[in-house]
N, C-alpha and C positions, 0 to 999 in steps of 0.2 A: 218828324220822329227822330231823325239823326241828330238834330240839335239837342233834343231832350236827352237822348242817350249820352251825348258828349258832355252835357252839363252835369248829369248825374255821375258820370265817371270822374269828372273834375272835382265835384264835391266830395266824392268818396276818397279820392287821393288826398285832398286837402285835409279831410277828417283824420285819415290814417297818419299823415305827416304830423299834424298837430298833436294827436294822441301819443305818438312815439316821442315827440319832443318833451311832453309833460311827464313821460314815464322814465325819465333818467334818474339814476341814483345820484344823490347829493348828500352833503353833510348838513344835518339839522342840529341846531344848538338851542339848549334851553337857557333859562335865566340864571342858572347856576354854573354855566359853562360846560355842561355835559354834552357830548355829541353822539350822534348815531348816523351811520351811513344807510340811507333808505330811500325808497321811492314813494312818492305821494300816491295814495290810493283814493282817499275821499275825506270829506268833512262830515261828521255826524253830530249835529248839535254844536256843542262847544268843544268837541274832540276832533283831533286830526288823526287819521288812520294812515300808518306808514307800513311798508313792506320791506323787510330786510332781505339780503341776498340768500340767507338760509331758509327763506320761506315764512319767517315769523311775521305775524301781523301784530302791530303795536299801536295802541291808542294813547295820545297825549293831549292834555288840556291845551287848547289853542293859546290861552293866556300866558303859558309859561315859555312858549317859543319866542326866540328873538325875532324881531321884524325881518331881518335879513334872511332868516331861515324860511 
């Protein structure tokens, strides 16, 4: 039972760490050179959903974002 509890705790810590690493604000650039500082939220179909520091949720077509974004 202790091993199961230890394993579950480790998995939870790993999940939280990975989630916080993905939740970093970064600069996203589109194919026209426009930029937005935002955090990745999700992909919905062909749209990327980003969250800006002011709490705004923005959707952008995946096709217009530069691959390095």
